[in-house]
LUMKOL-544316 format. One line per field, with one value per residue (C-alpha): residue in three letters; x, y, z; chain; residue number from 1. Coordinates in pm, whole numbers, plus 50000, padded with zeros to 5 digits. Layout:
LUMKOL-544316
gudo	(ALA;...)
X	(X;...)
Y	(Y;...)
Z	(Z;...)
kekol	(A;...)
marza	(NUM;...)
***
This chain:
LUMKOL-544316
gudo	(UNK;UNK;UNK;UNK;UNK;UNK;UNK;UNK;UNK;UNK;UNK;UNK;UNK;UNK;UNK;UNK;UNK;UNK;UNK;UNK;UNK;UNK;UNK;UNK;UNK;UNK;UNK;UNK;UNK;UNK;UNK;UNK;UNK;UNK;UNK;UNK;UNK;UNK;UNK;UNK;UNK;UNK;UNK;UNK;UNK;UNK;UNK;UNK;UNK;UNK;UNK;UNK;UNK;UNK;UNK;UNK;UNK;UNK;UNK;UNK;UNK;UNK;UNK;UNK;UNK;UNK;UNK;UNK;UNK;UNK;UNK;UNK;UNK;UNK;UNK;UNK;UNK;UNK;UNK;UNK;UNK;UNK;UNK;UNK;UNK;UNK;UNK;UNK;UNK;UNK;UNK;UNK;UNK;UNK;UNK;UNK;UNK;UNK;UNK;UNK;UNK;UNK;UNK;UNK;UNK;UNK;UNK;UNK;UNK;UNK;UNK;UNK;UNK;UNK;UNK;UNK;UNK;UNK;UNK;UNK;UNK;UNK;UNK;UNK;UNK;UNK;UNK;UNK;UNK;UNK;UNK;UNK;UNK;UNK;UNK;UNK;UNK;UNK;UNK;UNK;UNK;UNK;UNK;UNK;UNK;UNK;UNK;UNK;UNK;UNK;UNK;UNK;UNK;UNK;UNK;UNK;UNK;UNK;UNK;UNK;UNK;UNK;UNK;UNK;UNK;UNK;UNK;UNK;UNK;UNK;UNK;UNK;UNK;UNK;UNK;UNK;UNK;UNK;UNK;UNK;UNK;UNK;UNK;UNK;UNK;UNK;UNK;UNK;UNK;UNK)
X	(50000;50136;50061;50030;50089;50409;50584;50858;50944;50984;51360;51557;51752;51567;51845;52108;51898;51764;52115;52231;51946;52039;52407;52332;52098;52382;52618;52361;52312;52682;52884;53215;53153;53034;53353;53576;53376;53403;53775;53844;53617;53806;54159;54147;54307;54470;54631;54466;54772;54682;54326;54452;54688;54471;54148;54323;54154;54302;54440;54160;53888;54025;54029;53684;53535;53715;53575;53224;53236;53374;53093;52841;52980;53080;53454;53698;54019;54304;54518;54720;54894;55171;55082;54716;54499;54130;53906;53541;53306;53034;52712;52395;52050;51725;51398;51051;50804;50448;50600;50824;51175;51469;51837;52099;52450;52782;52693;52433;52683;52937;52688;52639;53017;53071;52845;53146;53337;53079;52849;52586;52531;52554;52296;52060;52104;52052;51735;51576;51730;51869;51546;51537;51912;51847;51577;51815;52076;51822;51738;52104;52176;51882;52018;52359;52191;52022;51670;51592;51709;51848;51549;51294;51479;51487;51114;51043;51233;50965;51216;51304;51430;51764;51825;51736;51960;52247;52216;52188;52498;52695;52583;52702;53061;52986;52834;53131;53375;53157;53141;53491;53382;53002;52907;52546;52660;52702;52721;52740;53009;52880)
Y	(50000;50339;50634;50984;51163;51355;51109;51037;51403;51476;51413;51727;51526;51202;51095;51025;50803;50603;50567;50444;50194;50052;50033;49851;49613;49532;49466;49234;49050;48988;48812;48879;49255;49238;49059;49319;49605;49451;49379;49743;49869;49657;49724;50043;50237;49951;49905;49708;49482;49394;49318;49090;48905;48877;48790;48582;48752;48800;49143;49231;49112;49318;49635;49558;49517;49826;50028;49892;49976;50320;50384;50269;50530;50289;50296;50585;50571;50789;50849;51126;50858;50639;50364;50441;50325;50262;50305;50261;50415;50220;50219;50315;50313;50352;50263;50322;50074;49974;49688;49910;50053;49873;49957;49829;49849;49674;49371;49257;49305;49108;48823;48806;48816;48541;48312;48261;48078;47956;47682;47733;48092;48008;47732;47951;48239;48010;47860;48170;48480;48805;48915;48603;48636;48992;48856;48587;48856;49065;48769;48673;49024;48991;48655;48813;49098;48838;48934;48593;48236;48079;47843;48126;48328;48027;47971;48335;48292;48049;47797;47452;47507;47331;47533;47855;47781;47683;48011;48218;48052;48113;48477;48543;48511;48764;49004;48978;49055;49337;49510;49645;49838;49871;50164;50041;49745;49883;49598;49702;49513;49442)
Z	(50000;49904;50127;49989;50320;50386;50622;50370;50333;50705;50684;50602;50344;50252;50014;50281;50513;50220;50078;50420;50433;50093;50188;50512;50330;50088;50381;50540;50212;50140;50414;50236;50225;50585;50687;50522;50680;51028;50980;50890;51169;51424;51306;51101;50970;50778;50438;50161;50175;50536;50424;50147;50379;50689;50509;50242;49948;49601;49507;49262;49501;49789;49579;49437;49787;49919;49628;49685;50056;49976;49724;49986;50221;50500;50438;50389;50187;50319;50010;50175;50383;50247;50204;50154;50443;50487;50789;50882;51133;51313;51115;51294;51140;51329;51166;51300;51160;51237;51441;51650;51643;51482;51512;51270;51417;51353;51567;51312;51028;51236;51277;50901;50850;51107;50902;50674;50948;51199;51071;51343;51228;50857;50879;51084;50837;50535;50684;50829;50672;50808;50978;51198;51260;51383;51615;51744;51804;51996;52219;52262;52394;52635;52753;52814;53004;53227;53113;52959;52983;52670;52648;52682;52418;52182;52230;52142;51816;51697;51561;51690;52049;51991;51676;51858;52157;51925;51731;52049;52196;51873;51860;52215;52090;51815;52068;52304;52021;51883;52221;52143;51832;51847;52073;52090;52301;52648;52896;53259;53445;53795)
kekol	(A;A;A;A;A;A;A;A;A;A;A;A;A;A;A;A;A;A;A;A;A;A;A;A;A;A;A;A;A;A;A;A;A;A;A;A;A;A;A;A;A;A;A;A;A;A;A;A;A;A;A;A;A;A;A;A;A;A;A;A;A;A;A;A;A;A;A;A;A;A;A;A;A;A;A;A;A;A;A;A;A;A;A;A;A;A;A;A;A;A;A;A;A;A;A;A;A;A;A;A;A;A;A;A;A;A;A;A;A;A;A;A;A;A;A;A;A;A;A;A;A;A;A;A;A;A;A;A;A;A;A;A;A;A;A;A;A;A;A;A;A;A;A;A;A;A;A;A;A;A;A;A;A;A;A;A;A;A;A;A;A;A;A;A;A;A;A;A;A;A;A;A;A;A;A;A;A;A;A;A;A;A;A;A;A;A;A;A;A;A)
marza	(1;2;3;4;5;6;7;8;9;10;11;12;13;14;15;16;17;18;19;20;21;22;23;24;25;26;27;28;29;30;31;32;33;34;35;36;37;38;39;40;41;42;43;44;45;46;47;48;49;50;51;52;53;54;55;56;57;58;59;60;61;62;63;64;65;66;67;68;69;70;71;72;73;74;75;76;77;78;79;80;81;82;83;84;85;86;87;88;89;90;91;92;93;94;95;96;97;98;99;100;101;102;103;104;105;106;107;108;109;110;111;112;113;114;115;116;117;118;119;120;121;122;123;124;125;126;127;128;129;130;131;132;133;134;135;136;137;138;139;140;141;142;143;144;145;146;147;148;149;150;151;152;153;154;155;156;157;158;159;160;161;162;163;164;165;166;167;168;169;170;171;172;173;174;175;176;177;178;179;180;181;182;183;184;185;186;187;188;189;190)
***
């Protein structure tokens, strides 16, 4: 259904938020781009040579991905430095939908990236998609905050309980690592 009211035009510059949304969607749809973004976010500024070596990607692929991320506006190339370095800032997108508020931050991108090396996350992502992975991530954070038990969180995911608990356990490692570079993850140490 298309609405003709002026909600879309309430942003002072609707181009930038929509461009961000499309960029983040592309990151969430491509685990290899997500992995490179998270690598640079964690370690940046870094050289493309470091990316090639540490992520074991061919020369042309590394430059292709760096260019894509730069065009998406999530990575910055610093050509004034020798050698040239690249860096990234944490993404942050807030959406208000009819179902509530949604925040997209680096931890979700990190979960997608981790699917390349962690079978439990890859299988969950392949079976259920990014939206369900985001829900599992939400519940995993609530488990880590002590708000829910792992079983209760898995039941709320509406997947097989063992599959849900396996995904939540795997995502806890992602969350712990992302706490270093994702400012939205603020765990109180008590």
